[in-house]
N, C-alpha and C positions, 0 to 999 in steps of 0.2 A: 357516554358522550353523544346524546341524541340531538337531532336537529330541531331547532325551535321553529315555530310557525313562520317567523319572519325569514329565516334562512331558506325554507322551502318555497317561499314566494319569490325568490330571486333566481333568475335563469341566466345561464351563460349563452354565448353566441351559438354553441353547438346544440344546447337544449332548444333554443328558439328555432334553429334550422330544422330540427326533427319535428317540432310542433307544427311548423308551417309547410313542411315538406319542400324546402328550398335548400340551396347550398349556404354554407357559412359566408361565402362572398356576397351572396344576395342579401343576407341579413345585415352585413356591414354596409352595403350600399343603401339599404332602406334606412339605416341609422344615419349615415352620412347625409342623405337627402332630407332628413327630418321627418320622414313618414313613420318611423318607429323610434321612440325615445329610449335612451339608455343612459346609465350612470357609468362613470369610469373609475376604476381603482387607481391608486397611485402608480401602479405598474402599467396602466393603459388598457387593462382588460375591460371589455364592455360587459355590463351587467344589466339585465332587463327585469322589470317587475312583471310577474306572471299576469297580474290583472291587466296591465297595458298590452301585453302580447295577446291575451285572449280577446280583448276589445278590438285590437287591430285585426286579428284573424276573423272575427265575426263581420267586421266592416268589409274586409277584403272578400269574404265569401259572398256577401250581399252585392257588392259591386260587380263581381264576376258573373253572378246570375243575371244581373240587369243589363250589362253593357256588352258582353262578349258572346260570341257564338261558340261552337265546339272548338276544342283545341285541335291542332293539326292531327294529332294521334286519333282523337275521337272522330274527326271527319273521315280519315282513312278507314277506320273501322266501319263506319256507316256505309261508305262506298263499297267495301268488301262485302258487307252483309247484303247490300242491294244486289250485287253481282251474283252472290250465292242464291238469293231468292229468285232472281231472274233465270238463272240456269236451272234451278229446280222446277220452276214453272214451265220453262221451255221443254225440259225433259219429260214432264208429265204430259204435256200437249202432244209431243211427238210419239209417246208410247201409245196414246189413244188412236193415232192415225193409222 
């Protein structure tokens, strides 16, 4: 009882959340707002076409690179790196004196 190619091209909300590295709530929100298309089963479960999700992920990555700066976590990491570099530089300077 193997999966057909068509079955493997269909993703659940959990599958999409793992692909996009977001929560399932975020996936549902993206679907509700119309940014990410889904089909519904008679029971109400959302099913996404893998091709649509991959296209959405590529567009999302492109938009993130072009419009946004670093995430708050990245900004903090850069600040910490700058502090460490500054301390190392200052320590080297004081050792020579």
